[in-house]
C-alpha positions in Angstrom: -1.8 -3.4 -12.2 -2.9 -7.0 -12.1 -1.2 -9.4 -14.5 -0.8 -13.1 -15.3 2.7 -14.3 -15.7 3.2 -16.0 -19.1 6.3 -17.9 -18.1 4.7 -19.3 -15.0 1.7 -20.4 -17.0 3.8 -22.1 -19.6 6.0 -23.8 -17.0 2.8 -25.3 -15.6 2.1 -26.8 -19.0 -0.8 -24.5 -19.7 -1.6 -22.5 -22.8 -1.4 -18.8 -21.7 -3.9 -17.7 -24.3 -6.5 -20.1 -23.1 -5.7 -19.1 -19.5 -6.6 -15.4 -20.0 -10.0 -15.8 -21.8 -12.1 -16.7 -18.8 -15.2 -14.6 -18.5 -15.6 -11.7 -18.3 -13.3 -11.5 -21.3 -12.3 -8.1 -22.7 -9.1 -9.2 -24.5 -5.6 -9.5 -23.3 -2.5 -7.4 -24.0 1.1 -8.1 -23.1 4.3 -6.3 -22.0 7.7 -7.7 -21.2 8.8 -7.3 -17.6 11.9 -5.6 -18.9 10.0 -2.9 -20.7 7.8 -2.2 -17.6 10.9 -2.1 -15.4 12.5 0.3 -17.9 9.6 2.7 -17.2 10.3 2.5 -13.5 7.7 -0.1 -12.6 8.3 -3.1 -10.3 7.0 -6.4 -11.6 6.6 -9.6 -9.5 4.7 -12.6 -8.4 1.6 -12.0 -6.3 -0.1 -15.4 -6.3 -3.8 -15.7 -5.4 -5.5 -18.7 -4.0 -7.4 -19.1 -7.2 -4.5 -18.1 -9.5 -1.0 -19.2 -8.8 0.2 -17.4 -11.9 -1.0 -14.0 -10.8 1.4 -11.1 -10.6 1.4 -7.4 -10.1 3.0 -4.3 -11.6 3.6 -1.7 -8.9 4.6 1.9 -9.4 3.5 5.5 -10.0 0.9 5.3 -12.9 1.3 8.9 -14.0 -0.6 10.2 -17.0 2.6 9.8 -19.1 3.1 6.2 -18.0 -0.5 5.4 -18.7 -0.1 6.8 -22.2 3.1 4.7 -22.6 1.2 1.6 -21.5 -1.6 2.2 -24.1 0.9 2.9 -26.9 3.1 -0.1 -26.1 0.5 -2.7 -25.3 0.9 -5.7 -27.7 -2.4 -7.5 -28.4 -2.1 -11.0 -27.0 -5.6 -12.3 -27.4 -8.1 -10.3 -29.5 -11.6 -10.1 -28.0 -13.0 -10.4 -31.5 -11.5 -13.8 -32.1 
């Protein structure tokens, strides 16, 4: 799962909410790395040439874990705002 790393964005002096609204914008949710790791996922940096704050979540995205992600996703930037 592709992610942007909030701590990395903030350490670069950028506003993470502005950072994630580039088109196409569908909204943004957030999870803590600890909560993802507690579900057995691995979380880490995976910088891209166009995004040094890019990361990845690796693991087995079973139906149960997908449901957990949907249930525990915290709205970060609402697409309606």
